[in-house]
C-alpha positions in Angstrom: -0.1 -0.1 0.0 3.0 2.2 0.3 2.9 2.8 -3.3 -0.4 4.0 -3.2 0.1 6.5 -0.8 3.9 7.3 -1.1 5.8 9.2 1.5 7.5 12.4 1.1 10.9 10.9 0.8 9.9 8.5 -2.0 8.3 11.4 -3.8 11.5 13.5 -3.3 13.7 10.8 -4.6 11.5 9.9 -7.5 11.3 13.7 -8.4 15.1 13.9 -8.0 15.5 10.8 -10.5 13.3 12.2 -13.0 14.9 15.3 -12.9 18.1 13.9 -13.4 16.9 11.7 -16.2 15.3 14.5 -17.9 18.4 16.8 -17.5 20.6 13.8 -19.2 18.0 13.3 -21.9 17.5 16.8 -22.7 21.4 17.3 -22.7 22.4 14.2 -24.5 19.3 12.6 -26.2 16.9 15.4 -26.8 19.2 17.4 -29.5 20.0 14.2 -31.5 16.4 13.0 -31.5 15.4 16.4 -32.5 17.8 16.8 -35.1 16.8 13.3 -36.4 13.4 14.1 -36.6 14.2 17.5 -38.4 16.4 15.7 -40.9 13.6 13.1 -41.4 11.1 15.7 -41.9 13.3 17.6 -44.4 13.8 14.3 -46.4 10.1 13.6 -46.5 9.4 17.2 -47.5 12.3 16.9 -50.1 10.7 13.6 -51.2 7.2 15.2 -51.7 8.6 18.0 -53.3 10.8 15.7 -55.9 7.5 13.5 -56.4 5.5 16.9 -57.2 8.2 17.6 -59.7 8.2 14.2 -61.3 4.3 14.5 -61.4 4.6 17.7 -63.1 7.3 16.3 -65.4 5.1 13.3 -66.2 2.1 15.3 -66.9 4.2 17.5 -69.1 5.7 14.5 -70.8 2.1 13.0 -71.1 0.9 16.2 -72.9 4.0 16.3 -75.2 3.2 12.7 -76.1 -0.4 13.3 -76.8 0.8 16.4 -79.1 3.3 14.1 -80.8 0.6 11.6 -81.3 -1.9 14.2 -82.7 0.9 15.3 -85.0 1.7 11.8 -86.2 -2.2 11.3 -86.8 -2.4 14.5 -88.7 0.6 13.3 -90.9 -0.9 10.0 -91.2 -4.0 11.4 -92.4 -2.3 13.6 -94.7 -0.1 10.8 -96.4 -3.3 8.7 -96.7 -5.3 11.7 -98.4 -2.2 12.2 -100.7 -2.1 8.3 -101.6 -5.7 8.2 -102.2 -5.3 11.4 -104.8 -2.5 9.9 -106.3 -4.4 6.4 -106.8 -7.2 8.3 -108.1 -5.1 10.1 -110.6 -3.5 7.0 -111.7 -6.9 5.2 -111.9 -8.2 8.2 -114.2 -5.2 8.0 -116.2 -5.3 4.3 -116.8 -9.0 4.4 -117.6 -8.6 7.4 -120.0 -5.6 5.5 -121.7 -7.7 2.1 -121.7 -10.6 4.2 -123.3 -8.3 5.8 -125.9 -6.8 2.6 -126.8 -10.3 0.9 -126.9 -11.5 3.5 -129.4 -8.3 3.3 -131.5 -8.7 -0.5 -131.5 -12.4 0.0 -132.6 -11.3 2.4 -135.4 -8.9 0.0 -136.6 -11.3 -2.9 -136.6 -13.9 -0.7 -138.3 -11.3 0.1 -140.9 -10.4 -3.6 -141.2 -14.1 -4.5 -141.7 -14.4 -1.8 -144.5 -11.4 -3.1 -146.1 -12.6 -6.8 -145.9 -16.1 -5.4 -147.2 -14.5 -3.8 -150.2 -12.3 -6.9 -150.8 -15.5 -9.1 -150.6 -17.4 -6.6 -153.0 -14.5 -6.8 -155.5 -14.5 -10.6 -155.4 -18.4 -10.8 -155.9 -18.1 -8.3 -158.7 -15.2 -10.2 -160.4 -17.2 -13.7 -159.8 -20.2 -11.9 -161.2 -18.3 -10.7 -164.2 -16.8 -14.0 -164.8 -19.9 -15.7 -164.5 -21.5 -13.3 -166.9 -18.7 -13.7 -169.4 -19.0 -17.5 -168.9 -22.8 -17.6 -169.6 -22.3 -14.9 -172.6 -19.9 -17.4 -174.0 -21.8 -20.4 -173.7 -24.8 -18.5 -175.2 -22.9 -17.3 -178.1 -21.3 -20.7 -179.0 -24.8 -22.3 -179.1 -26.8 -21.6 -182.0 -30.3 -20.8 -181.1 -33.1 -20.8 -183.7 -35.8 -18.7 -181.5 -35.5 -16.3 -178.8 -37.5 -18.4 -176.5 -34.9 -21.0 -176.8 -32.2 -18.3 -176.1 -34.3 -17.2 -172.7 -34.6 -21.1 -171.6 -30.9 -21.5 -172.2 -30.1 -18.4 -170.1 -32.2 -19.4 -167.2 -31.1 -22.9 -167.3 -27.4 -21.9 -167.0 -28.4 -19.2 -164.3 -29.8 -22.0 -162.3 -26.7 -24.4 -162.9 -24.2 -21.7 -161.9 -23.5 -21.5 -158.2 -23.4 -17.9 -156.7 -21.5 -18.9 -153.6 
């Protein structure tokens, strides 16, 4: 029970021990503890400041990257647009060239057809002329007594002659 109701001597010695301990702690431990806490506080503050700088730098880099990405997209769109225009021009040129060549081939084919037609007409005329000469020769060689015999003979020869 003495601890619950301490005597004056005990209180005195406890206060004296506490005072000496407080003096020693303040003299030798308090300054190093406070300086350690101060250094810790400074390092934490510096770390926070560096983190803030890093965050600012990251946001700046992100903005720069977005800007570069937008520029790259614009450049890509420009290149694609130019490529489409070039492809369209090439396509138009090819179509125009093909149309021109087709028209030239058609004209050449029509000329060839006209030449073949003329050749066929000349050949038909030659055949008809030869056939007429042949008929005339046969008519002249035969002696005919009447004009009806003459007409009958011409008709017979015309039927015998193949027009093809």
